[in-house]
DOVOZA-410857 format. One record per residue (C-alpha): x, y, z; residue in one letter. Coordinates in steps of 0.25 Angstrom, whole numbers, padded with zeros to 4 digits, always signed. Each point is the difference from the previous one (the first is absolute). Example, Ala and Ser with C-alpha at 12.3 -4.5 7.8 and 13.67 -1.06 7.14 Angstrom:
BEGIN
+0049-0018+0031a +0006+0014-0002s 
! end
This chain:
BEGIN
+0056-0539-0331m +0010-0003+0010q +0013+0007+0000a +0011-0009+0005e +0012+0008+0007g -0009+0013+0002v +0001+0005+0014q -0013+0001+0008s -0006+0012+0006t +0000-0003+0015y -0009+0006+0011f +0001-0003+0014r -0005+0012+0007k -0014+0002-0006g -0004+0011-0009f -0004+0012+0009g -0014-0004-0002l -0003-0004+0014k -0010+0011+0003a -0008-0003-0013e -0002-0015+0002v -0003+0002+0015q -0015+0001-0001p -0001-0012-0008e +0009-0008+0010l -0008+0005+0011a -0013-0004-0007s +0005-0014-0003d +0007-0003+0014y -0005+0007+0012t -0010-0006+0010g -0010+0007+0009r +0000-0010+0011l +0015-0001+0000v +0001+0015+0002d -0010-0001+0011l +0008-0011+0007l +0012+0009+0000r -0007+0011+0006q -0005-0009+0011r +0013-0006+0004d -0002-0012-0009y -0012-0005+0007s -0014+0000-0005l -0012-0005+0008t -0014-0002-0005a -0011-0008+0008g +0008-0011+0007d +0011-0001-0011v +0013+0007+0001t +0011+0000-0011v +0014+0003+0003r +0009+0004-0011l +0015-0002+0001a +0007+0014+0000k +0009-0003-0012e -0008-0006-0012f -0002+0000-0014g +0007+0008-0011f +0015+0003+0004c +0008+0011-0006y +0006-0009-0011g -0014-0005-0005v -0005+0015+0001e +0011+0004-0009r -0001-0011-0010a -0015+0002-0002v +0002+0015+0000d +0011-0001-0011y -0009-0009-0008a -0011+0010+0000y +0010+0011-0004q +0005-0008-0011a -0014-0002-0006r -0002+0015+0002k +0014+0004-0007k -0002-0010-0012f -0015+0000-0003p +0001-0004-0014d +0012-0011+0001r -0001-0014+0003t +0004-0003+0014i +0004-0014+0005y +0002-0005+0014l +0011-0010+0003a -0009-0009+0008g -0009+0004+0011e +0004+0014+0006i -0003-0006+0014i -0008-0012+0005h -0014+0006+0001n -0011-0004-0010p -0007+0013+0001h +0012+0009-0002v +0004-0008-0012n -0015+0000-0005s +0000+0015+0000n +0013+0001-0008l -0006-0009-0010r -0012+0008-0001a +0009+0012-0003m +0005-0007-0012g +0013-0005+0006i +0004-0014-0006e +0006-0011+0009f +0012-0008-0005l -0001-0012+0010m +0012-0009+0002p +0000-0014-0005v +0010-0009+0007e +0006+0012+0006g +0003+0007-0013k -0008+0012-0007i -0002+0000-0015d +0003+0015-0004f -0001-0003-0015s -0013+0009-0001r +0007+0012+0006v +0004+0011-0011g +0009+0012+0001l -0011+0010+0003e -0006-0009+0011d +0000+0002+0015v +0004-0012+0009v -0003+0002+0015i +0009-0008+0009l -0008-0005+0013p +0003+0002+0014a +0007-0013+0001f +0010+0004-0011g +0004-0009-0012v +0012-0009-0002t +0013+0005-0006i -0004-0008-0013r -0013+0007-0001d +0006+0014+0003f +0011-0002-0011e -0010-0004-0010i -0009+0012+0002l +0012+0009+0000r +0005-0005-0014r -0014+0001-0005l +0000+0015+0002g -0014+0001+0006c -0004+0010+0011v +0002-0007+0013m -0007+0005+0013v +0007-0007+0012d -0009-0001+0012t +0009-0010+0008t -0001+0001+0015c +0012+0007+0007g +0000-0011+0010s +0002-0011-0011v +0011+0009-0006l +0007-0001+0013n +0000-0015+0000v +0005+0000-0014w +0012+0009+0004k +0003-0010+0011r -0001-0012-0009v +0009+0007-0010e +0010+0003+0011s +0000-0015+0004y +0003-0004-0015a +0011+0010-0002r +0007-0005+0013d -0002-0015-0004g -0011-0004+0009f -0012-0008-0004t -0013+0007+0003s -0009-0009+0008l -0014+0006-0001i -0012-0002+0009h -0011+0001-0010g -0009-0007-0010k +0008-0004-0012h -0012+0002-0009y -0003+0014+0005h +0003+0012-0009e +0007+0007+0011e +0009-0012+0003t +0003-0003-0014r +0004+0015-0002a +0009+0000+0012t +0006-0014-0003a +0004+0006-0014s +0008+0011+0007q +0010-0011+0004a +0003-0003-0014q +0006+0014-0003k +0014-0006+0003y +0006-0012-0007p +0000-0013+0009n -0010+0006+0010a -0012-0008+0005h -0013-0001+0008y -0008-0010+0007f -0014+0002+0005i -0007-0006+0013v -0015+0002+0002r +0001-0002+0015n +0008-0004+0013m -0003-0015-0004d +0007+0002-0013e +0011+0008+0006a +0003-0011+0009r +0002-0010-0012i +0011+0010-0004v +0006-0001+0014c +0000-0015-0001d +0008+0001-0013f +0010+0010+0006i +0002-0009+0012e +0002-0012-0009g -0013-0007+0003k -0005+0000-0014l +0007-0002-0013t +0000+0011-0011a -0009-0009-0009d -0010-0002+0011e +0000+0015+0003l -0003+0004-0015m -0010-0011-0001s -0008+0007+0010r +0001+0014-0007f -0002-0002-0014p -0004+0014-0004a +0007+0008+0011a +0014+0002-0004a +0008+0007-0010s +0004-0007-0013p +0012-0009+0002g -0001+0001+0015f +0010-0009+0007d -0003-0001+0015p +0015-0005+0003a +0005+0013-0007r -0011+0010+0002d -0004-0002+0015l +0014+0003+0005k -0003+0015+0001r -0014+0004+0003i -0008+0013+0001g -0014+0000+0005v -0011+0009-0006a -0015-0001-0001n -0012+0003-0008q -0005+0013+0007t -0014-0005+0003t +0003-0013+0007m -0002-0002+0015l +0010+0009+0006a +0004-0009+0012r +0001-0012-0008e +0010+0007-0009s +0008+0005+0012l +0000-0014+0006a +0005-0006-0014i +0012+0009+0000g +0003-0005+0014v -0002-0014-0003e +0009+0000-0012i +0011+0008+0007g +0000-0010+0012n +0001-0012-0010s +0012+0006-0007v +0006+0002+0013e -0003-0014+0005r +0006-0005-0013a +0012+0009-0002h +0003+0008+0013g -0003+0014+0005a +0012+0007-0008e -0005-0007-0013y -0014+0004+0003m +0004+0015+0002r +0007+0001-0013e -0009-0009-0009n -0014+0003+0005f -0008+0013-0001r -0015+0003+0004t -0008+0013+0000f -0014+0003+0004d -0006+0004-0014t -0015-0001+0004i -0006+0013-0005c -0005+0009+0011s -0015+0000-0004a +0000-0015+0000t +0006+0001+0014q -0009+0010+0005e -0013-0007-0005r +0005-0013+0007q +0003+0008+0013d -0013+0006+0000a -0007-0013-0001v +0008-0006+0011v -0004+0012+0009d -0015-0002-0004l +0001-0015+0003l +0003+0004+0015k -0015+0004+0001e -0011-0010+0002p -0006-0003-0014l -0010-0010-0005d +0007-0001-0014a +0009+0008-0010m -0004+0003-0014v +0012+0003-0009v -0003+0006-0014i +0008+0000-0012g +0004-0008-0013g +0001-0015+0002y +0014+0001-0008n +0004+0012+0009s +0012-0005+0008s +0000+0011+0011n -0015-0003+0002t +0002-0015+0001i +0011+0003+0010s -0010+0008+0008l -0010-0011+0000a +0010-0010+0005a +0004+0009+0011l -0014+0002+0005c -0004-0015-0001s +0010-0003+0011e -0008+0007+0010t -0015+0001-0005v -0009-0006-0010k +0004+0007-0013t -0007+0002-0014f +0008+0005-0012h -0010+0006-0010v +0003+0007-0013e -0011+0010+0001d -0014+0003+0005a -0006-0009-0010d +0005-0012+0008a -0009+0004+0011i -0015-0004-0002d -0007+0008+0011a -0014-0006-0003s +0005-0015+0000a +0010+0003+0012g +0011-0007-0009a +0014+0004-0003i +0010-0005-0011r +0014+0001+0005h +0014-0006-0004r +0005-0011+0008q +0014+0002+0006l +0003-0015-0001t -0001-0002-0015d -0004+0013-0006g -0014-0005-0005t -0013+0009+0002e -0011-0006+0009v -0013+0005+0005e -0003+0000+0015s -0015+0002+0004r -0004+0006+0013d +0014+0005+0002w -0005+0011+0009l -0010-0003+0012p -0014+0006-0003f -0001+0006+0014t +0008+0005+0011g +0012+0010+0001p +0010-0001-0011l +0014+0006-0001r +0007-0002-0013l +0014+0004-0005g +0002+0005-0014v +0013+0002-0008t +0004+0001-0015a +0012-0003-0008g +0008+0012-0006a -0006-0001-0013s -0015+0001+0005t -0006+0013-0003p -0009+0007+0011n -0013-0001-0007n +0001-0015-0001k +0004-0001+0015i -0013+0009+0003g -0009-0009-0009e +0005-0012+0008a -0003+0006+0013i -0014+0005-0004a -0003-0015-0004r +0005-0004+0014i -0010+0009+0006f -0011-0004-0009a +0002-0015+0003t -0005+0004+0014r -0012+0008-0006g +0007+0013+0002i -0002+0010-0011d +0014+0006-0003p -0006+0013-0006t -0006+0003+0014s +0014+0000+0006i +0004+0015+0002r 
! end
């Protein structure tokens, strides 16, 4: 039975059960080889193979918090139906563990989640990406228990976008229009009447917006290139007069900053410096964990490496950003987990950066001679999955990973 108009019970700070769920979390997500790498200054050598691990990798604070709260929710409400509004993070193993705990996933269809199954006594977990204003209001009216694991870095972006909307600025968001976080962030722009958003995927798309600002492109031409990236009723002539730049927190940091500069310069070229100062805003809203992982990869890439292995979900935006960064310097393989590495066949299944498809490469490592590999992982990748992948790397060269002490 659904209770329209009943206020939900809302939790954002857990249930004080961290100590009780910690053993289960440790069992599910810690990794021996990763612990060993940390102890040895992020370097592990066996035979003629050296693995170098970036000094910032894997679970960030926001992901740890989200997973922890989900485990706490199951402990707190052992007999209730618990739903998750989408995936809690973009890692198949974490989500599989939650399903095994009896948590039911409500996956979005065309950007919307159907909450018709949710009853008054049920529990709904909001993922680390957050949910749209529409979804939040539906759940609030249903009166169910809400457990909010939205990352603090995402909330900071929301506040920025809301401030843009309040002050009459259109939010130009560097992100993926189909991504859960970007959808949730964009919805914040609509808290105020006549407020709008526009989403660009990369610098190339940002430059198309610049062409419109500078009169090189008509409004119809602009909108034809972005059929799904703008708020309803978006009018470029009206809504691109005042612009505030924000971003999906997991995008490539340097590109987000560069897009802000590019848009600002375009506004200045079109309307002058004084107009730009009054009608353009930009802030660095990349989360610190994303920045730290990208910085750590940049540092690691200064070393001589034969290849990089990036571990994480194929739909994980921050993992894809890490792979893109690595591929600029060295041959890079983005794998979802250890199962992608077939040690006996000397093969690896990996995601191509160009089109996102998975391909298999054979003889991806030389069979003999010294080998130096770099490894990193996205912010949603647990340590045990990183360790398993590293073990497969050693096994590919005939080295028993259990012998590494």
